[in-house]
C-alpha positions as CSV (number, residue, x, y, z in Angstrom):
1,M,-47.3,-39.9,58.3
2,S,-46.9,-39.3,55.2
3,L,-46.2,-35.5,54.2
4,P,-49.9,-35.6,51.6
5,V,-51.7,-36.5,54.9
6,I,-49.5,-33.6,57.2
7,V,-50.4,-31.3,54.1
8,I,-54.3,-32.2,54.0
9,I,-54.6,-31.8,58.3
10,T,-52.5,-28.3,58.1
11,I,-54.8,-27.0,55.5
12,A,-57.9,-28.5,57.2
13,G,-57.0,-26.8,60.6
14,Y,-56.0,-23.1,59.3
15,F,-59.2,-23.4,57.0
16,A,-61.4,-24.3,60.2
17,L,-60.0,-21.3,61.8
18,L,-60.4,-19.1,59.0
19,M,-63.8,-20.0,58.7
20,A,-63.9,-19.2,62.7
21,V,-62.8,-15.5,61.8
22,S,-64.6,-15.0,59.1
23,Y,-67.9,-15.7,60.9
24,F,-67.5,-13.7,63.4
25,A,-66.7,-10.8,61.5
26,S,-69.2,-11.1,59.0
27,R,-72.1,-11.3,61.3
28,G,-74.9,-8.2,60.2
29,S,-73.2,-8.0,57.1
30,D,-74.4,-6.0,54.4
31,N,-73.1,-4.8,51.3
32,S,-71.7,-1.2,52.8
33,T,-69.6,-4.0,55.3
34,F,-68.8,-6.1,52.0
35,F,-67.6,-2.6,50.1
36,T,-66.1,-0.1,52.7
37,G,-66.4,-2.9,56.0
38,K,-68.8,0.9,57.0
39,R,-65.1,2.6,58.2
40,Q,-65.2,1.4,61.1
41,T,-62.2,-0.4,61.9
42,P,-59.3,1.0,64.3
43,W,-55.9,1.8,62.0
44,P,-53.7,0.0,63.9
45,I,-55.7,-3.3,63.4
46,V,-55.9,-2.2,59.6
47,A,-51.9,-1.7,59.9
48,F,-51.0,-4.8,61.2
49,A,-54.0,-6.4,58.7
50,M,-51.4,-5.1,56.0
51,I,-48.4,-6.8,56.5
52,G,-50.1,-10.0,55.6
53,A,-52.0,-8.1,52.9
54,A,-48.7,-7.0,51.0
55,I,-47.7,-10.6,51.4
56,S,-49.1,-13.0,49.0
57,G,-47.8,-17.2,48.4
58,V,-45.6,-15.7,45.8
59,T,-43.7,-13.7,48.5
60,F,-43.6,-16.8,50.7
61,I,-41.9,-18.8,47.9
62,S,-40.3,-16.7,45.6
63,V,-38.1,-14.2,47.5
64,P,-36.5,-16.3,49.9
65,G,-35.3,-18.1,46.5
66,M,-34.2,-15.0,44.5
67,V,-31.5,-14.7,46.3
68,A,-29.6,-17.1,45.0
69,A,-29.7,-15.4,41.7
70,K,-30.2,-11.5,42.7
71,G,-29.1,-11.1,46.5
72,Y,-31.3,-8.8,48.5
73,S,-31.7,-6.4,46.1
74,Y,-35.4,-6.4,46.2
75,L,-35.0,-4.5,49.3
76,Q,-33.8,-1.7,46.9
77,M,-37.2,-1.7,45.9
78,V,-38.7,-2.0,49.4
79,L,-37.1,0.9,50.6
80,G,-38.9,3.0,47.7
81,F,-42.3,1.3,48.7
82,I,-41.8,3.5,52.0
83,V,-41.6,6.2,49.9
84,G,-44.2,5.4,47.6
85,Y,-46.7,4.7,51.0
86,C,-45.8,8.3,52.1
87,L,-46.9,9.9,48.9
88,I,-50.4,7.6,49.1
89,A,-50.8,8.6,52.7
90,F,-50.8,12.7,52.2
91,V,-51.8,12.7,48.5
92,L,-54.3,10.0,47.4
93,V,-55.8,9.2,51.0
94,P,-57.4,12.6,52.0
95,M,-58.3,13.0,48.1
96,F,-59.9,9.7,48.4
97,Y,-62.2,10.2,51.6
98,K,-63.4,14.0,50.6
99,R,-65.1,12.4,47.7
100,N,-66.0,9.1,49.9
101,L,-65.6,7.0,47.3
102,I,-66.8,2.9,47.1
103,S,-64.5,2.3,44.2
104,I,-61.4,4.8,43.8
105,Y,-62.1,4.8,40.0
106,G,-64.9,7.2,41.1
107,Y,-62.8,9.6,40.7
108,L,-61.7,9.1,37.4
109,E,-65.2,9.2,36.2
110,E,-65.3,13.0,37.9
111,R,-61.9,14.0,36.4
112,F,-62.5,12.7,32.3
113,G,-65.9,11.6,32.3
114,S,-67.8,7.9,31.5
115,S,-64.7,6.4,29.2
116,T,-62.1,7.1,31.2
117,Y,-63.7,5.8,34.4
118,R,-64.9,2.6,32.6
119,T,-61.2,2.3,31.3
120,G,-59.4,2.6,34.2
121,A,-61.8,-0.1,35.8
122,W,-61.4,-2.7,33.4
123,F,-57.3,-1.9,33.8
124,F,-57.7,-2.6,37.3
125,F,-59.9,-5.7,36.6
126,L,-56.9,-6.8,34.2
127,S,-54.4,-6.4,36.4
128,K,-55.4,-7.6,39.7
129,M,-56.8,-11.2,37.9
130,L,-53.9,-11.4,36.2
131,G,-51.3,-11.1,39.5
132,A,-54.1,-12.7,41.7
133,A,-53.7,-16.1,39.3
134,V,-49.9,-15.7,39.2
135,R,-50.1,-15.4,43.0
136,F,-52.5,-18.6,43.6
137,F,-51.6,-20.3,41.1
138,V,-47.8,-20.3,42.8
139,V,-49.5,-22.7,45.6
140,C,-51.7,-24.3,43.6
141,A,-49.2,-25.5,41.8
142,V,-46.9,-26.6,45.4
143,L,-50.2,-28.1,46.8
144,Q,-50.0,-30.2,44.0
145,L,-46.9,-31.3,44.2
146,L,-46.6,-31.9,47.9
147,V,-50.1,-33.4,48.4
148,F,-52.4,-33.7,44.6
149,E,-49.8,-35.6,42.6
150,P,-49.1,-38.2,45.0
151,L,-53.1,-39.5,45.3
152,H,-53.1,-39.1,41.9
153,I,-55.3,-36.1,41.7
154,P,-55.4,-34.1,38.6
155,F,-54.4,-30.1,39.0
156,I,-57.5,-29.0,37.7
157,F,-59.5,-30.5,40.9
158,N,-57.2,-28.6,43.0
159,V,-57.7,-26.0,41.8
160,I,-61.3,-25.9,42.1
161,V,-61.1,-26.7,45.8
162,T,-58.8,-23.8,47.0
163,I,-61.0,-21.9,44.6
164,A,-64.4,-22.9,46.4
165,L,-62.6,-22.5,49.7
166,I,-61.4,-18.9,49.3
167,W,-65.2,-17.9,47.7
168,L,-66.9,-19.9,51.0
169,Y,-65.1,-17.3,53.2
170,T,-65.1,-14.5,51.8
171,V,-69.3,-14.6,50.0
172,Q,-70.8,-12.9,52.9
173,G,-68.2,-10.4,55.0
174,G,-66.2,-9.1,52.2
175,V,-63.6,-6.6,53.5
176,K,-64.7,-6.5,56.9
177,T,-63.6,-9.8,56.8
178,L,-60.3,-9.7,54.9
179,I,-59.0,-7.3,56.9
180,W,-59.6,-9.8,60.3
181,T,-58.6,-12.8,58.3
182,D,-55.6,-10.5,57.1
183,T,-54.9,-9.8,61.0
184,M,-54.3,-13.5,61.4
185,K,-52.6,-14.1,58.4
186,S,-49.8,-11.5,59.5
187,F,-49.2,-13.8,63.1
188,C,-49.3,-16.7,60.9
189,L,-46.7,-15.8,58.2
190,I,-44.4,-14.2,60.3
191,M,-44.6,-17.0,62.8
192,S,-43.8,-19.0,60.4
193,V,-40.9,-17.4,58.9
194,V,-39.4,-16.9,62.4
195,L,-39.5,-20.3,63.4
196,C,-38.1,-21.9,60.1
197,I,-35.2,-19.9,60.4
198,Y,-34.8,-21.2,64.2
199,F,-35.3,-25.0,63.2
200,V,-33.2,-24.9,60.1
201,A,-30.3,-23.1,61.8
202,R,-30.7,-25.3,64.6
203,N,-30.2,-28.0,62.3
204,L,-27.1,-26.4,60.9
205,G,-25.4,-26.3,64.8
206,F,-26.0,-22.5,64.3
207,S,-25.8,-20.5,67.7
208,F,-27.1,-17.0,67.1
209,G,-23.9,-15.3,66.5
210,E,-23.2,-18.3,64.0
211,L,-26.0,-17.5,62.3
212,T,-25.7,-13.9,62.5
213,S,-22.3,-14.1,60.9
214,A,-22.6,-16.4,58.3
215,I,-25.4,-14.6,57.2
216,A,-23.3,-11.6,56.7
217,D,-20.2,-13.0,55.3
218,H,-22.6,-15.1,52.8
219,P,-22.5,-13.3,48.6
220,T,-25.9,-13.8,48.4
221,S,-26.7,-11.1,51.2
222,K,-25.4,-8.5,49.4
223,M,-28.3,-5.6,49.0
224,F,-27.2,-2.6,47.3
225,Y,-26.6,-2.3,43.2
226,F,-24.4,0.6,42.4
227,D,-21.8,-0.4,40.1
228,N,-24.2,-1.3,36.5
229,P,-27.0,1.1,35.4
230,K,-27.9,-1.6,32.8
231,E,-28.4,-4.7,35.4
232,G,-31.7,-5.3,36.4
233,T,-30.6,-4.4,40.0
234,Y,-29.5,-1.4,39.8
235,F,-30.0,0.9,43.1
236,W,-32.1,3.6,41.5
237,K,-33.9,1.6,39.4
238,Q,-35.1,-0.4,42.5
239,F,-35.9,2.1,43.9
240,L,-37.3,4.6,41.9
241,A,-39.3,1.9,40.7
242,G,-40.3,0.9,43.9
243,V,-41.8,4.5,44.6
244,F,-44.0,4.3,41.7
245,M,-44.9,0.5,41.7
246,A,-46.0,1.2,45.5
247,I,-48.5,4.0,44.4
248,A,-49.9,2.2,41.1
249,T,-50.1,-1.5,43.2
250,T,-51.4,0.0,47.0
251,G,-52.7,3.7,46.1
252,L,-54.6,2.9,42.9
253,D,-55.6,-0.5,43.8
254,Q,-59.0,-0.9,44.9
255,D,-58.1,-4.3,46.6
256,M,-55.3,-3.0,48.8
257,M,-57.2,0.6,49.3
258,Q,-60.6,-0.8,50.1
259,R,-58.6,-1.7,53.2
260,N,-57.3,1.3,54.3
261,L,-60.5,3.2,53.2
262,A,-62.2,1.0,56.1
263,C,-60.6,3.5,58.8
264,R,-62.7,5.7,60.4
265,D,-61.0,9.2,58.6
266,S,-58.1,10.2,56.7
267,G,-55.8,10.8,59.4
268,Q,-56.1,6.9,60.8
269,S,-55.7,6.0,57.4
270,Q,-52.8,7.9,56.6
271,K,-51.1,6.4,60.4
272,N,-51.9,3.1,58.8
273,M,-50.3,3.9,55.6
274,I,-47.2,4.9,57.1
275,V,-47.2,2.4,59.8
276,S,-47.5,-0.8,57.4
277,G,-44.8,0.9,54.7
278,I,-42.1,0.8,57.6
279,T,-42.7,-2.8,58.8
280,Q,-43.0,-4.0,55.3
281,F,-39.1,-3.8,55.1
282,F,-39.1,-5.4,58.0
283,V,-41.0,-8.6,57.2
284,I,-39.5,-8.6,53.8
285,A,-35.6,-9.1,55.5
286,L,-37.4,-11.3,56.8
287,F,-37.9,-13.8,54.4
288,L,-34.6,-13.0,52.4
289,L,-32.6,-13.4,55.6
290,L,-34.5,-17.2,55.5
291,G,-33.2,-17.4,52.0
292,T,-29.9,-17.5,52.8
293,L,-30.0,-19.7,55.4
294,L,-31.6,-21.9,53.3
295,V,-28.7,-21.9,50.2
296,I,-26.1,-22.3,53.1
297,F,-28.5,-25.7,54.2
298,L,-28.4,-26.8,50.4
299,D,-24.6,-26.5,50.1
300,S,-23.6,-27.6,53.5
301,K,-26.0,-30.6,52.3
302,G,-24.2,-31.1,49.2
303,I,-27.9,-30.6,47.3
304,E,-27.5,-29.5,44.0
305,R,-29.6,-25.8,43.8
306,P,-33.3,-26.1,41.9
307,A,-33.3,-24.9,38.4
308,K,-35.7,-22.7,39.6
309,S,-35.1,-20.7,42.8
310,D,-38.8,-20.6,43.5
311,D,-38.4,-24.4,44.3
312,I,-35.5,-23.3,47.3
313,F,-38.3,-23.0,49.7
314,G,-40.4,-25.8,49.1
315,L,-37.3,-28.2,49.0
316,V,-35.3,-27.6,52.1
317,A,-38.9,-28.0,53.8
318,T,-39.5,-31.2,53.0
319,H,-36.1,-32.6,53.3
320,P,-35.6,-35.3,55.4
321,D,-32.5,-33.7,57.2
322,V,-35.3,-30.9,58.8
323,P,-37.6,-31.7,61.6
324,V,-41.3,-31.6,60.1
325,I,-42.4,-29.1,61.8
326,V,-40.4,-26.7,59.6
327,G,-42.7,-28.9,56.8
328,V,-45.5,-28.0,58.6
329,L,-44.8,-24.3,59.0
330,F,-43.9,-24.1,55.4
331,V,-47.7,-25.6,54.3
332,L,-49.2,-23.2,57.3
333,G,-47.3,-19.8,56.0
334,L,-48.2,-20.9,52.4
335,I,-51.8,-20.9,52.7
336,S,-52.3,-18.6,55.2
337,A,-50.8,-15.9,52.5
338,A,-52.1,-17.4,49.4
339,Y,-56.0,-17.6,50.9
340,S,-55.9,-14.4,52.0
341,A,-54.3,-13.1,49.1
342,A,-56.6,-14.1,46.4
343,G,-59.6,-14.0,48.7
344,S,-58.8,-10.1,49.0
345,A,-59.0,-10.0,45.2
346,L,-62.0,-11.7,44.5
347,T,-63.8,-8.9,47.2
348,S,-62.0,-6.4,45.1
349,L,-63.0,-7.8,42.0
350,T,-66.2,-8.3,42.5
351,T,-66.2,-4.6,44.4
352,S,-65.1,-2.9,41.1
353,Y,-66.9,-4.8,38.3
354,T,-70.5,-4.6,40.2
355,V,-69.7,-0.9,41.5
356,D,-67.4,0.7,37.9
357,I,-68.5,-1.8,35.3
358,L,-72.1,-2.8,35.9
359,G,-72.8,0.6,37.6
360,A,-75.3,-1.3,40.2
361,H,-75.4,0.5,43.4
362,K,-77.2,3.0,41.0
363,K,-79.0,1.3,39.1
364,K,-81.0,-1.1,41.9
365,D,-82.3,-1.6,45.1
366,D,-80.3,-3.2,48.2
367,K,-81.8,-6.6,47.7
368,G,-81.0,-6.2,43.9
369,L,-77.6,-5.4,44.9
370,T,-76.9,-7.7,47.0
371,R,-78.1,-10.6,44.1
372,T,-76.1,-8.9,41.6
373,R,-72.7,-9.0,44.0
374,K,-73.4,-12.3,44.4
375,A,-73.2,-13.7,40.9
376,V,-70.8,-11.4,40.5
377,H,-68.6,-12.9,43.1
378,V,-69.3,-16.9,41.8
379,A,-68.1,-15.1,37.8
380,M,-64.6,-13.9,39.5
381,S,-64.1,-17.4,41.2
382,A,-64.6,-18.8,37.9
383,V,-62.3,-16.5,36.1
384,M,-59.5,-16.9,38.3
385,G,-59.5,-20.7,38.0
386,L,-59.6,-20.6,34.2
387,V,-56.5,-18.0,34.0
388,I,-54.5,-20.0,37.1
389,I,-54.7,-23.1,34.3
390,A,-53.6,-21.4,31.5
391,F,-50.9,-20.5,34.1
392,Y,-49.8,-23.8,34.6
393,Y,-49.4,-24.9,31.6
394,L,-47.7,-21.8,29.7
395,S,-45.7,-20.1,32.5
396,D,-41.7,-20.6,33.6
397,Q,-41.3,-17.2,34.4
398,D,-40.8,-17.1,38.8
399,A,-43.4,-16.1,40.2
400,I,-42.5,-12.8,41.9
401,S,-40.6,-11.2,38.6
402,A,-44.1,-12.1,36.7
403,V,-45.8,-10.5,38.7
404,Y,-44.4,-7.2,38.9
405,T,-43.8,-7.5,35.2
406,L,-47.5,-7.9,34.7
407,A,-47.7,-4.8,36.7
408,S,-46.0,-3.0,34.5
409,Y,-47.7,-2.9,32.1
410,T,-51.4,-3.0,33.4
411,Y,-51.0,-0.3,36.5
412,G,-48.8,2.1,34.0
413,P,-52.3,3.3,32.4
414,I,-54.0,3.4,35.7
415,L,-51.1,5.6,37.1
416,G,-50.6,8.0,34.0
417,L,-54.5,8.5,34.3
418,F,-54.2,9.6,38.4
419,V,-51.4,11.4,37.3
420,Y,-52.5,13.7,34.8
421,G,-56.0,14.2,36.4
422,M,-54.0,15.5,39.6
423,F,-51.5,17.6,38.1
424,W,-53.0,19.2,35.0
425,S,-56.6,20.5,34.8
426,K,-57.4,20.7,31.2
427,P,-60.3,17.7,30.5
428,V,-59.3,15.5,27.7
429,R,-61.2,13.7,25.0
430,D,-62.8,11.4,27.0
431,R,-64.0,8.9,24.2
432,L,-60.3,8.5,23.1
433,V,-58.9,7.7,26.1
434,P,-59.4,4.0,26.0
435,A,-57.4,4.2,22.5
436,V,-54.4,5.8,24.6
437,C,-54.6,3.6,27.2
438,I,-54.1,0.4,25.1
439,A,-51.1,2.0,23.0
440,A,-48.9,3.0,26.0
441,P,-48.4,-1.0,27.3
442,I,-48.0,-1.8,23.2
443,L,-45.3,0.7,22.9
444,S,-43.6,0.0,26.5
445,W,-43.1,-3.4,25.2
446,C,-41.3,-2.3,22.2
447,L,-39.2,0.2,23.5
448,Q,-38.4,-2.4,25.5
449,W,-37.9,-4.8,22.9
450,C,-35.3,-1.8,21.1
451,L,-33.0,-0.9,24.5
452,R,-32.5,-4.7,25.2
453,H,-31.7,-5.1,21.5
454,F,-29.7,-2.4,20.1
455,F,-28.3,-1.0,23.3
456,G,-27.8,-4.2,25.6
457,Y,-29.7,-1.9,28.0
458,E,-31.9,-4.5,30.5
459,T,-35.7,-2.6,31.9
460,S,-36.8,-4.0,35.4
461,F,-39.5,-2.6,36.9
462,E,-38.9,1.0,35.7
463,L,-40.7,-0.1,33.0
464,L,-44.1,1.1,34.4
465,I,-42.8,4.1,35.3
466,I,-42.3,4.5,31.2
467,N,-45.5,2.9,30.8
468,A,-46.9,5.7,33.1
469,L,-45.3,8.7,31.5
470,I,-46.5,7.3,27.1
471,T,-49.7,7.5,29.2
472,V,-49.5,11.4,30.1
473,I,-48.1,12.4,27.2
474,G,-51.0,10.6,25.1
475,L,-53.1,12.4,27.6
476,R,-51.8,15.9,27.2
477,L,-52.2,15.2,23.4
478,L,-56.0,14.7,23.9
479,S,-56.5,17.2,26.0
480,V,-58.8,20.4,24.7
481,N,-58.7,24.2,25.7
482,T,-61.2,24.7,28.2
483,K,-60.6,24.4,31.6
484,K,-62.4,21.8,33.9
485,K,-62.9,23.1,37.4
């Protein structure tokens, strides 16, 4: 049986299971179910689902490959994630539940005004659309290589088919469907990685003891980097960036918080946040362990490492010396990560655009809101498809770096808005806030260029902190003397 046929069968089987879960989860769904899941989901289910929600196709492909150049430095950032998740749990979650928000950006309207509210919503739209497109682009590129290219099918058709499948299973149930499909995704991902480690290790003839020794002794397993503050892998840069990246991309992200706000109350949501943050560390560690094993495999077989580190996992998984089951597990893990991540992005984009930008929940009755929501859902799918195609022809950066670089620019103003709103009581000139939020990423880019060009300092994901700080300074300059209660 040829590889394209195996991949198609795997995708068809997974999608059939996905649609079955989606069908049972979305029965009796309405707008409340789509937007908030009616806040009835038990927190252990959300916590397990969050394992999969935090892992996209980019993580599945890019994290194992990144060990070749950066070792386990990513875990330094993941340690920061844990601290960030705790801050989200005890600072942001109670605030969001207290206000009973459908979209978390409703806080900005209460605190600042309509211009700031829409600015935050538009920056989220840009952040999520670009980030989701990069993540899903990686998956479409792999499917193009494994399936569509051998069958002489163009990339555009590949994107249309996969986006249509994602739209199909998210159109009705919304966030309630996502939580249950994320639960299935989490199981598939963990199973795929563990079994891939097992089969590759067996192919190399490693016992468990030999496997642990080989990984521990390999130069790619270095985790902590304290030697050079100018490097992007320096511990404190990675750790602090991880704290703020978690706050920005989870706590201030409608996509991720839409799941967390589906718990019954803030106490349950806090438990979910802390447990999922700690669990994420061990899951990411599994991906990195697999990455070292893949590098050992390539070196032992005398295979040249590919120019792009993202290609390492796929190269080993489809190698003739590796059992076919590894290729199947690779495809299973890849599509489970990709479909769920893209589906959740479409749901959150639909929610934010319908609620924050169109304000349809205030202007229309339930039937009108449903029609608007479904129309927006179709439009978001089309836009995402176009952005993925653009990335295919324009991007040459490794995917995990591209995702966090984009996040540093687009989530920075959102982080700055919330930080100012929570720690300073003075109101600002609402109509000028969009100018500050646009200027902050531009100034951040200029500062990044100057630091690299004149001082040889390589900014990493701490660029997010710089971006947010510039936003806060700009808001302070726009503040007025009358205190807002």
